[in-house]
N, C-alpha and C positions, 0 to 999 in steps of 0.2 A: 869358363867358372862354373861357374854356376849345376851346371848337372854331373859337372864333377864332386862339385856339395854334394844334389843330393845324392847321384854314384857308391858319393860313402854313407852317407845314413841309413839307406839299403843295404848297402852291406854290414856295416856293421849292427847297424839295430833288429834288421833279420840275423846274421846269428845268434845273438842270445834271445830273442823270437823262437828260434829251431831248437834251443839248448832250452828255454820252458818248456814250449811242448814234451820235446824228450824227457823231461822232469814230469811231467803227466802219462803221458801217454806209457810209458817206459819204469812209473814210479814205483812197483814193484823192484826189476832189475838194479833199478839205480839208490834204493835202500838195501838191501841188501850186500850193495856194494857199498854203501856207506857205513853200514855196519861191520864189515868186514875192515876200517879205519878205525874204529871204536868210535861212530859215532853217537856220543845216545842221544834217543828220540829220533833213529834213521828214518823215518818215515815224513814223525812231525816238515822235520829238518827239509828232504826231498823237498816237498808240496810247498812250506816256510819262500826256498831257495827258488823254487820253481814262479812264484808270487814276484818276488823281487826282478828275477828273470825276465817277468813278462811285463811288469811293468817300468822294469827301464827300457828293457825294448822299445818297447813304445815310444817312452820317450823323445828316444834318440832317435828311433822313424820318424816320430811324428815334430819332432825340433819342437816339446813343449816339457813344461814340471824338470824342464833340465836339469836342473841340481839337485831338485830330489832325485831322478835318474842315474847320475850319476854317483849316487849317493849312495844308494842301493848297488848299482852294478862293484865297485872300486869293494862298499865290504864283504857280499857276496867273494868277488877274486881275490879277497887279501883274504879271507878266511876258510874261502875252502882253497884254493893252493895248500895253503902251507897248511890243514888236516889231509884234502885228497893225496896232495901230491907231492910229500916230503918225500923225494926220489933217495935225497944220503942215510934217507932208517932203510931201503932195499939192497939185497946183498947176490939179487938175481938179475943178469946183469940184463938181459931181453926188459924183464921186468923194470924197471929202473931206466931205463932209458927210455920206455914208452910214460913214463912219471915225469921225469924231466923235462921232456918234447913239450909236456900236458904243461907241466909247472913253466915254462919258460914260454908257451904262447899265450896263457893265462899275464903273464905280468905285460907282456906287449899288448894285450887288452889292456891293460890296468894303466901304461901310458898312453894310449892310447885315449880313455877316460880322460885321463890328465891335463893332457896336450887340449882339448876342447874345455874343457872349465877353464884352464890360463888365459881363454879369451873372451870366454865370457864375460 
């Protein structure tokens, strides 16, 4: 069981760490995307959410500061999902499907975090 627990931490924490890396390495592209979704101070928002992902991802991976890590990730997922993946506002079928997939993936990740916090 311990190996499954470790694997789960690597997969979940690693996902958030990769997302953080993308926020920093592709910040210009993500800033433009955020601007297209009417995010105020888009560049700052991309960098700030990158830090949230980085700290939260390391917390999950290393299993330290879990309440803070999960809070950062839950705040990120809640607000970013509603702002960036509002599929109900989109009329183009392909774009709508893509945004709906991102929305439901983020909700599933939020669910996983809530399950973890319930056992702390």
